N, C-alpha and C positions, 0 to 999 in steps of 0.2 A: 625205051620208055618203060617205066615200072608197070608191072602187071596190074590188072584190075584188083586182084586179091590183095596185092601189097598196098594199093591205094586205099583199100578199105581198112587197113590195119590201124592207122592213126585214130580215126573216129571210133573204132571198136575199142581200142585201148583206153581212150578217154571215157567212153561210156562205161567201161568196166571199172573205172576208178583207179587205174594204175598210177597215174600222176598224183592223185590225192594222197596216196600212201606216203609220199615224200614231200608233200607241200609245205610241211613245217616240222620243226624238231619235235613238237608235241605229238603230231600224227605218227611219226616214227617211234617215239617212245611208247605211245599207246599200242602200236602194233607189236613191239617187243614184249610188253606186258601181257598182251593177249596170247602171244605164242608161248610165253612161260606158263600161263595158266592152263592152256589147252594145247600142248605140243602137237604139231602136225606129224602124221606118219611119214616115214622115210623109205619104206620098202618099195620095191618095184611092183607094178600091177601084176595080177595073176596072169592075165593074157598080155604078155609083153610083145612078143613077136615070134613067129615061127623061125626055126633054124638056130635058136640059141638055147643054152642051158644056164641056169642061175644057181649060185650057191653063195653062202655067206660064212665068214669066220670072224673071230675076235682078233683084232690087231691092237693089242695094248689098250683095250678099253674102247676102241672104236669099232663099230661094225664095218667090215671090209667086204663088199660084194664083188663077186667074180662073174662076169658074163663072157661066155665062150661060144664059138660056133659049134653047133651040134655035130657037124661032120668034119673029120680031119683034125690034125694037131694044129694049135695056134702057131702062127709064124712070127708074131710080134707081141709085145707087151705094151699096153696103153694104160696110163693112169688118167682117169677123168675126174676133174675137180669142178663141182657144180657151183653155179652162181646163186644169187639171192640177196645181195647187199650185206652179206655176212650175218644176216639176222633171219633169213628165210630158209626153210628146209628144201632139199632136193625135190623137184617137181616132175610131173608126168613127162613134160617135154624133154627133160634131161634124160630120163630113162629111155625114151624113144630114140633119142640120138645115140645113146650108148649102145643099144641093141643094134641099131643100123650100122654103126661103125664096126661092131664085132663081126657082122656078116659081110660087109663090103670090103673090109680089110683082112679078114681071116685072122684077126688078132684076139688075144685074151684082153679084156678090158676090166680094170680094177677100179672100183668106185669107193673111196673112203668117205664115210659119213662122219665128218669132223664136227666138233662141238661149235655151236653158233655163239656169236657175241651176245652178251659179255663174258660168258663162260669160256669160250674159245677166243683167243686173241692172236694177232700176227706173230707174237713171240713164241706162242706154244704150238700153233697149227702149222705154220710154214716149215719149221725144221722137221716136224713129223712127216710131212709130205715128202720133203727132201730125203729123209731117211728111207722111206718106202721106195723112192726112185733108186737110191743107192743099193738097197737090198736086191731089187730086181736087176740092176746092172751087174751086181756081183754074181747073180745066178745065171743071167742070160746074155750078158755083155751090154754095155751102154749103147752100142750101135743097134740094139734090138728093143730099146725102151724109149717110149715117147710119152709126153704129157700134154693133155688137152684141158683147157679151162675156159669157161665163159663168164664174163662180167666180173663179179667178185672172185669167182673161181679162176679167172684169168690172171688176176693179181696174185693169187696164191701160187698158181702154176708157174708164172714167170719168176717170182721170187724164189720158189723152190728149185727151179732150173738153174738159177744163179748160184744157189748154195751147192747144188750138185757140181756145177762147173768149178767152184772153189775147191771141191774135193777131187778135181781132175777128171770129172765125168762129163763128156760132151754127149748129150742125148741125141737119139736119132732125129727127133722132131719135137719142137715146141709149137703147138697150135693154139692160138688165142682168138677167142670170139668176143669182140667188143670188150676188151679187158679194162678194168680200172687200173690206172698206171701211176698217176700222181694224185694222192689223196688230199693234197691241198685244194684241189678242184679250182685252181685260180688261173687256168689258161684263159687269156682274154677272148679267144675265139668261142669259148663256151657261152659268153654273154650273148653272142649272135645266135647261137643254136638253141639255147635253152627255151625261149618262148615257143618254139615249134617242135620240141621233143615231147611226144605224147606220153612218155614213160618216166623219164628221169628229171628231177629238179634238185637243186643243191641243198636247200634248207634241211630237209629230212635226211638226205644222204650224209650230210656233215654230222648229224647226230649218230648215224650208224657208224661212221668212221671213228668217232670218238670212243665208241664202245669197242671197236675192233683194234684200234692201235694200242690200247692199254697205256703202258708207261713209255712206249717208244715215241720218238719224235716223228712228225709227218714225213720228214725227208730221209728216214731210215729206209734202206732198200727192202727190208722185210715188210714195210708198210707201203712204200711207193717205189716199186721196182724200176720205174723210169730213171731213178737216181743211181741205180746199180750199174756196174760195169757190164758191157755187152760182149766184149772180146772173149773168145773161147767158147761161146755158146754154140750148140749144134744148130742145124737149119731151123729157121723161124718162119712161121706163117701167121698173118694177122688178117682177120675178117672184121670189117666195120661198115656200117651204113652211115651215110652223110647226114641223116636226120637223127643223130645220136650224139649226146654230149661227150661220149668217150672218144669220138672220132678225132678231134684235134690232137689229143695226146697219143693216139695210135700213129698219127703222121709223124710226131716227134720220135716215137719209139723206132719206127721203120728207118727214119733218117739216121738216128744214132746207131742202130744195129748195123746198117750198111756201112757207115763210116768206120765201124770197128771191124769190118771184114766178115760179118755174119751173113751167110746165105739166107736171104730174106724174100719172101713173097708177101705182097700186100694186095688184098682183095677188097677194093672199095666198091660199095654198092650205092649208086646215086638214089637218094630218096628213101632208103631203107631205114627202119627203126632199129632200136636196140636189140641185140642178139637175134637179128633176122634169120640166121641159119637154123634156129630152132623152131621157126614158125612154118605152118603149113601153106606156104606160098611158093610159086615157081622159083623165085630167087633163092629161097631157103633150100629147096631141093637141089638146085644147081650148086649152091655152096657146099652142101653135104657131099655131093659127088666129088667136088674138088678136094675137100678134106680127105676123103677116102683115097683119092689118087696120091695126095701128098704122103699120107701115112703108109701107103704101100711102097713108097719110095720111087714112084714113077715120075719122069720129067714132066714139066708143065707143057701144055699145048700152046701153040703159038697164037691162036686166035682167042680173043677175050670171050668169056661166056656171056650170054645175054644178060643185060642188067648189071654187069660188074665191070670194074676197071682194074684188072690185075696189073701191077707195076713191078718192074724189076728194080 
């Protein structure tokens, strides 16, 4: 049964107006205009977490943050790509997850601050993230490089992993948290879920997609990685709640990846909302522990974690 804290999330998200941001194309366009007028800060909070050190460098015009455990040499390389519907800047919850993963995996985590739509598009951002993965693979070996992304960042992460695969690099892990996978947004199961999703609705999301795809067609794998080839990818893990309109396409991705022979874990959380692993709820904490286990390269446990349905 979902925890009390998780059951409080839908009314809280509704009260905070998350769904209203995407209720219409005009609402999303107004949000983009407001962000352009007064850009949100992207740097990590001063008090991030004990046990990590933070630095930043310029990566071809992008700020590239590095979060490493304070003690010991990092044993792995993780690129984290933040979500936000391609139009919102990295948020506190992303930084908290990044710091937690650095500590619990003992890895160096790199966070690229990519340009948001419409300045940044799939054609310009995805290849740059793939180039970063390729550089890390050349320096540390692809078997020591992973990519993690949530929501819109999950779309970028998977598309970049596919480009890396095309360059004959099979990453150690690709971990996706409620990723956007088919930006047509026309899976018929979404029709059933959308009325009860307290966060995401399609009218405004489609406006954000139009800004993000630029001149590319919606079925381009750079835009909709569900249409890309899965064979040759390294191990894949997908986290999605069933009260989230990204869930139906996550099911399709898992099926397609497994059919292509990709080692795939699917962690479905009944009743959970969008990007639930980022939320301060028991199910989110368990999902973060599972992510750390995956990124450490440890085998999955046989028993399902409370509130989730891991599937093989």
